[in-house]
C-alpha positions as CSV (number, residue, x, y, z in Angstrom):
1,X,-9.9,25.5,-10.7
2,X,-8.6,22.5,-12.6
3,X,-11.0,19.7,-13.5
4,X,-11.2,16.8,-11.1
5,X,-9.3,13.6,-11.5
6,X,-10.8,10.4,-12.6
7,X,-9.7,7.6,-10.3
8,X,-9.9,3.9,-11.3
9,X,-8.7,1.2,-9.0
10,X,-8.5,-2.3,-10.5
11,X,-7.4,-5.8,-9.5
12,X,-6.8,-8.7,-11.8
13,X,-10.4,-9.8,-11.0
14,X,-12.5,-6.7,-11.0
15,X,-12.9,-2.9,-11.0
16,X,-12.9,-2.0,-7.3
17,X,-13.4,1.7,-7.6
18,X,-14.2,4.3,-10.2
19,X,-14.9,7.9,-9.2
20,X,-13.9,11.6,-9.6
21,X,-11.8,13.2,-7.0
22,X,-9.9,16.4,-6.3
23,X,-6.8,14.5,-5.2
24,X,-5.3,11.0,-4.6
25,X,-2.4,9.7,-2.5
26,X,-0.9,6.4,-3.4
27,X,1.5,4.3,-1.3
28,X,4.5,4.1,-3.7
29,X,7.4,1.7,-3.1
30,X,9.7,4.8,-2.5
31,X,7.2,6.8,-0.5
32,X,3.7,8.3,-0.6
33,X,2.8,9.9,-3.9
34,X,0.3,12.9,-3.9
35,X,-1.5,13.5,-7.1
36,X,-3.4,16.6,-7.9
37,X,-5.0,17.8,-11.2
38,X,-2.4,18.6,-13.9
39,X,0.1,16.2,-12.4
40,X,2.9,15.2,-14.7
41,X,2.4,11.9,-16.5
42,X,4.0,9.0,-14.7
43,X,4.0,5.3,-14.0
44,X,5.2,4.0,-10.7
45,X,5.1,1.0,-8.5
46,X,2.7,0.7,-5.6
47,X,3.5,-0.9,-2.2
48,X,1.2,-2.3,0.5
49,X,-0.4,0.7,2.1
50,X,-3.3,3.2,2.2
51,X,-4.7,4.8,-0.9
52,X,-6.6,7.9,0.0
53,X,-8.9,10.1,-2.1
54,X,-11.7,12.5,-1.6
55,X,-15.2,11.7,-2.8
56,X,-18.2,14.0,-2.1
57,X,-16.2,16.0,0.4
58,X,-15.2,13.0,2.4
59,X,-11.8,11.4,2.7
60,X,-12.0,7.8,1.8
61,X,-9.4,5.0,2.2
62,X,-8.6,1.7,0.6
63,X,-5.9,-0.9,1.5
64,X,-3.9,-1.6,-1.6
65,X,-1.3,-4.4,-2.0
66,X,1.4,-4.2,-4.6
67,X,1.0,-3.1,-8.1
68,X,1.3,-0.1,-10.4
69,X,-0.1,3.4,-10.7
70,X,-0.4,5.5,-13.8
71,X,-1.1,9.2,-14.1
72,X,-2.1,10.3,-17.6
73,X,-3.8,13.7,-18.0
74,X,-6.8,13.7,-15.6
75,X,-6.8,9.9,-15.2
76,X,-5.2,8.0,-12.3
77,X,-5.3,4.3,-12.7
78,X,-4.1,2.0,-9.9
79,X,-3.6,-1.7,-10.8
80,X,-3.1,-3.7,-7.6
81,X,-2.8,-7.3,-6.7
82,X,-5.5,-6.8,-4.0
83,X,-7.6,-3.9,-2.9
84,X,-9.9,-3.6,0.1
85,X,-12.1,-0.5,0.4
86,X,-12.0,0.8,4.0
87,X,-15.7,0.7,4.7
88,X,-15.9,-3.0,3.6
89,X,-13.1,-4.2,5.8
90,X,-14.2,-6.5,8.7
91,X,-12.3,-4.8,11.5
92,X,-12.5,-7.8,13.9
93,X,-11.2,-10.2,11.2
94,X,-8.4,-7.8,10.4
95,X,-7.4,-7.6,14.1
96,X,-7.4,-11.4,14.4
97,X,-5.2,-11.6,11.2
98,X,-2.8,-9.1,12.7
99,X,-2.6,-11.0,16.0
100,X,-2.0,-14.3,14.2
101,X,0.7,-12.7,11.9
102,X,2.5,-11.2,14.9
103,X,2.4,-14.5,16.8
104,X,3.8,-16.3,13.7
105,X,6.5,-13.6,13.2
106,X,7.5,-13.8,16.9
107,X,7.8,-17.6,16.7
108,X,9.9,-17.4,13.5
109,X,12.1,-14.8,15.1
110,X,12.6,-17.0,18.1
111,X,13.4,-20.0,15.9
112,X,15.9,-17.8,13.9
113,X,17.6,-16.6,17.1
114,X,17.8,-20.2,18.3
115,X,19.2,-21.3,14.9
116,X,21.7,-18.4,15.0
117,X,22.9,-19.5,18.5
118,X,23.3,-23.1,17.2
119,X,25.2,-21.8,14.2
120,X,27.5,-19.7,16.4
121,X,28.2,-22.7,18.6
122,X,28.9,-25.0,15.6
123,X,31.3,-22.4,14.1
124,X,33.1,-22.1,17.4
125,X,33.5,-25.9,17.6
126,X,34.9,-25.9,14.0
127,X,37.3,-23.2,14.8
128,X,38.5,-25.0,17.9
129,X,38.9,-28.3,15.9
130,X,40.9,-26.5,13.2
131,X,43.1,-24.8,15.8
132,X,43.8,-28.2,17.4
133,X,44.7,-29.7,14.0
134,X,47.2,-26.8,13.4
135,X,48.6,-27.1,16.9
136,X,49.1,-30.9,16.6
137,X,51.4,-30.5,13.5
């Protein structure tokens, strides 16, 4: 069996995680990337999503938000803007943040629909005025 991977997860402010693991999945900007020992070297972009890995026989998760991942030999390094290890996330706080974000998004979508309706009406008024101008010649 191949030697395990060394996983390091870093933010601009600190090292969040450093462990050995049999595998890692990274949320890439073009899809999820599975990494096993002897993976080809690569550098890729990381999107907001769930980073998963195995530690001591347990699947662990972390929320990662934008960055880069590098695979070089047995080393996997993830550099992300923000990382939250699953067991440290305050679930109630996360639920409240989701609710507030959905409310804000719904309000903005409603405003956008209203603005689109006003834009359509203004364009129709302009078209009618232009047609009147042409017809009056």
